[in-house]
N, C-alpha and C positions, 0 to 999 in steps of 0.2 A: 286191630281188634284184640281185646283182652277179656275173655270170658271170666277169668278169675277176678277181675275188678268188679264186674257186674255181680258176680256171686257174693263178694264181700259187702257190696253196698246192700244187696237185698237181705242178707242175713242180719246186718246192723239196722236196717229199716224195721224188720220184723221185731228185733229186740227192743228198739226204741218205742214202737207202738204198744207192744204188750206191757212193758214196764210202766209206761204212762197210764194205760187203762187199769193196771193192777193198783196203781197208786190212787187212781180216782175212784175206784170201785171198792177198794179194800179187800180184794180177792186175790187169789193165786190161779193163774192159767196152768192147766196140766200141759206138760211138755211131752210129746210123743214123737220121738225120732225114729225114722224108718229108713230102710235101704232095700234096693232091689239088686240082687247079685248079677254080675256080667253073664251074657249069654241068653238071657231071657227075652221076651217080647219087648220089655222096657226095663232099663237099668238105670240106677242112679240113687238119689237119696233125698231126704226132706225132713222137715220139722213141722209138725202140727201143734199149734198152741190153742188150746180151747178151754172155755170156762162155761159152766152151766149152772143156772139156778143161784146166781149171785144177786146182790142188792141192785145194782145198776143194770146189768146185763143178764137177761134170762138165758140167752145163749150167745156167745161170741166166739168166732174162730178166726185165727190169723195164721195162714200156712205158707211155708216156703217149700218150693221143690225145684230139683235140678235133675232132669231126666234126659236120657238119650234113647232113640229107637231106630229101628232099621228102615222104617217107612213112614213118611208124614201120613196122618189120617185125612179123610175127605174134608173135615171141618177146617182144617189148616190150609188146604189148597184150593178152596173154591174160587179165590181170586188169583191164584197162582197155578194154573193147571200144569205148566212145564215142571213144577216141582213134585208132582204126584209121585208117591212112592220113594222120594229121596230120603236118605238117612238124615236125621235131625237131632238137634239138641235144644231143649227148652228149659228156661228157668224163669221164676217169677215169685212174687208175693201176692196172695189174694186174701182179703178179709171181708167178712160180714158180721156186723154186730146187731143183734136184735134186743133192744132194751126192754125192761119190764114195763116201765111207765109209758102208756099209750101217747103221751104228749112229747116224747123223745122219739125222733124218727129213727127208723132203721137205716143203716148206711152200708154201702159196698165200696171197695177200692181194690184196684188191681193194677199191677205194673208187671210187665213180662218182656222177655226177649226170646226170639226163635232164631236159630241158625240152621240152615239146610245145606247139605254138602252135595254139590252137583256132580253129575257123571264126568264132567270135564276137569274135576279136581278143584273147583273153586268153592267158595262159601258165601252164601247169601244170607244176610241178617235183616231182621226187621223187629220193630218194637210195637207194643200196644199197651193200652192201660186206660185209666181214667178213674172217676169216682162219681157216684150218684147218690141222692137222698131220697128216702121213701117215707114221708110223713103219714101219719094216721089222722092227725089234726093239724091243719096247716097254719103256719105263722109266716107272714110275708117278710118279717125281719130275718127269720132263720133262712129262707130261701135266698134272699138278697146277700146275706152274709156268705153262704156256701158258694154261691156262683161268683161273687166278688173275689174270693180267695182263688178259685179256679182260674179266673180270668187273669189275675195278676201273676199266677204261677206260670202261665204260658206267655206272658207279655214278651220276655227276652227273645222269643222264637218267631216273633212276627205278629202284627195286629190281626192277621187272618185266622190265626190258630184258635182263639177262643170261639169266635162265631161259628167256625167250621166244625170244631169238636163238640161244641154245645148242640148244634143241629144234629150232628151224628148220634149224640147221646139220646136226644129226643126220639130219633127215629129208631135207634137200636132197642132202647128199653120200652118198648111198646108192644102191648099184647094184641097181636093182630086178630086173634079170634074173639077178643072182647072189644076191639076198637077202642082201647083204653090205655093211657099212660100208666107205667108202674108207679111213677112218683113225680118229683119236680125236676129230674135230671141232674145235670152236672156237666161233665166232659167225658168223652169216650173217643178213642182212636184206635186203629188196627192197621196191620200191614204197613207201618210207617217206616220208611227208609230214606226219607228226604234229607239230604245233607250228610249221609254216610253214617258210620258207626258212632263216631264221637258226638254228633248232633243228636242222634236218637237216644244215646245213653244219657246225655246231659238233660234231655227233656223228661226222661224217665225219672231222673233224680229230682227235678223240680216238681213234678207230680206227686212222687212219693212223700217228699219232704213237706208238701203243702197239706197233707191229709189231716194231721192233728190240729192245725190252725183252722181248717175248714170245719171240723166236727166238734172239737171240744167246747168252744164257746156256746154252741147249741145245747149240748148236754147239760151244761151248768146252768143255763137259763131255765130249763124245762124239767129237770129230773125230780124236783121236789114239788111240782104242781100236784094238787090233789086230784084223785080220779076214783071211779067206782066201777061196778060191774058193766054198766052200759059202755063205758070207754074201753074196758078190756074186752068186752064182746066184739065191738067194732074193730078193734086192733086184730083179733083173731080172724075175723071175716077178711079184712084187707091182706093179712098175711097169706091168705090163700092164693091171691093174685101173685104174690112173690113166688110161691111154690110153682104155680103154673108157668110163669115165665122161665124160671131156672130149669125145669124139666122139659119144656117144649121148645123154647127158642135160644137159650143161652149157649153161644159157641164155646165158652170155656168148659162148661159142663160136658158138652158133646165131645170136645177134644179129649178131656180126661178119660171119659168112658170108652171112646173108640180107640184110644191109644193103649188101653190096658192100665190106666192109672189106678191109684189106690181109692177105692170107693169111699171109705170113711172120710177121707180127707176131701174128696170132691163134693160130697153131700153135707159137709159140715155147715154149708151156707143155709140150710133149711131151718125154718123156725121151729120151736119145740111144741107150740100149741097153735093150731090152726082150725078154722071152721069154714064150712061151706054151706050155702043155702040156696034153695031153688028160687031163681028169678026175684031176688031180693032188691028193694030200692029203699034209700034213706027217705025219711019224712021230709017234705018240702020245708025249707026255712031252718032245718036242723043243722047243727055243727057238722054232722056227717055229710049232709048234702053240700055243704060249702067246699069240702074237699074236692068234690067232683066238679063243682062249678067254678072254683077260683084257682085250683092248684093242679088239676090233672089235665091241664091244657098247656102247650108251649107258650112261655112268656119270656120276655126280655127282662130276666130278674136283676140284672145289674143297673137297670134303669127303672127306679121305683115309679109306679104310676103308668108304666108303659102298657099299651093294649096287648091282647093276645097276639101271637105271631100267626096263628092259624087256628081255625075251629077244629081242624082234624089233620091227621098225617096221612 
């Protein structure tokens, strides 16, 4: 196990993604490097890269962090109770991009590693991550492309990984209090230690490296589509669902807050303009209604024309 190699990869991944989006958007991401001194509840360092009010991205954040703590928080040990309170080390890259144009979907990606040091002197490591797409106006071509790239990234690790992680994503990014999916999903996995450190690290790299291939073609197809106040209004309404999920259900948000992480970096995933309405429903037959009818249900997106996998989760 070489945590230095993981750190070097993650820093390089952050730099590549940010540089690519800067070139695509003609913008400059703010660089906010931070550190926590030894001896506190949480120590370590990180780099937050963020842009606001740019041409393509109304808000976009891509953060790297590498922290150590004296005891794993509850959000990290719900599936590993034997490690409750163990000293830990966590590092990862997490990003959320909220585009200005409502026809360009919001996207989230995260890759991370945790290492817990047991009372017997050993170290237990596991990986997590994935990416998911949240459209406001759905295009089957975009969902199919995104899922196909995810499937191909996982192919070297076994045919079971994409179906398994796709289902996991559908179940995870689901607003239980709304009984509603956040978007069209993608892949998600957590507490992954199959095949040991090298296998987990290799899969992290495949997922991280696939992000730009999955998202950029969609951006380029949709970013110049004309839109008006109606589309912006619906985008702001649907962004409310994004906020609800991140603050109520997201384990990464809870881990950061429970472990004493840096609040500004943790909450950079939230969109800048959001609306809520009481008991609102889209007009039947409208483009907004089609999002609910055709896209916010689990589908086998890598098989065009395939039926819904289930009516509900």
